[in-house]
C-alpha positions in Angstrom: 47.1 -127.8 138.4 50.8 -126.8 138.3 53.3 -128.7 136.2 56.1 -130.1 138.2 59.5 -130.3 136.5 61.5 -133.3 137.5 65.2 -132.6 138.2 67.4 -135.7 138.3 70.5 -135.7 140.5 73.3 -138.3 140.6 74.5 -137.6 144.1 72.9 -138.0 147.6 72.0 -134.3 147.6 72.5 -131.0 145.9 72.6 -127.6 147.6 70.1 -124.9 146.7 72.9 -122.8 145.2 74.0 -125.7 143.0 70.4 -126.4 142.1 69.8 -122.8 140.9 72.8 -123.1 138.6 71.7 -126.6 137.4 68.3 -125.4 136.3 69.8 -122.3 134.6 68.2 -119.7 136.9 71.6 -118.2 137.7 74.8 -118.4 135.6 77.3 -118.2 138.5 77.6 -118.8 142.2 78.0 -115.1 142.7 74.5 -114.5 141.5 72.9 -116.9 144.0 72.8 -114.6 147.0 70.9 -111.9 145.1 68.6 -114.4 143.5 67.7 -115.8 146.9 66.9 -112.2 148.2 64.8 -111.2 145.2 62.7 -114.4 144.7 60.2 -116.4 146.7 61.6 -119.9 147.3 60.1 -122.7 149.3 61.5 -126.2 149.9 58.8 -128.7 150.9 56.4 -125.7 151.6 58.9 -124.0 153.9 60.4 -120.6 153.0 64.1 -121.0 152.2 66.9 -118.5 151.6 70.1 -120.4 152.4 72.3 -121.3 149.5 73.7 -124.2 151.3 70.4 -125.9 152.0 70.7 -129.5 151.1 68.1 -130.8 148.7 67.4 -134.6 148.6 65.4 -136.9 146.4 61.7 -136.3 146.6 62.1 -132.7 147.9 59.7 -130.2 146.3 61.2 -126.8 145.4 58.9 -124.0 144.4 60.5 -120.8 142.9 58.1 -118.0 142.0 55.2 -120.5 141.5 57.3 -122.9 139.4 57.7 -126.3 140.9 60.6 -128.7 140.7 60.9 -132.2 142.2 64.3 -133.7 143.0 64.6 -137.3 141.7 
C-alpha cells in the first residue's frame, strides 16, 4: 500500500504549479512547464498537465507513483 503524504494548505486552493514548488519538486515557476511534460501526474486519477489546475482540500495528486493529499 502506497504512503500518502499530506500537504496542508491555508487557502481555498493551490494551483498545480504552486504545489510543485511547495513540495520542492521544482525550484522556480520556470521549471514547472518542463516538469509537467516529463512526469506522469494525475489529480483524482485523471491525467493532468496544466500548471494552473486548481487543487482543493481532499484532492489526491499522484506524481510518478508518489501520492499527496491536499488538506
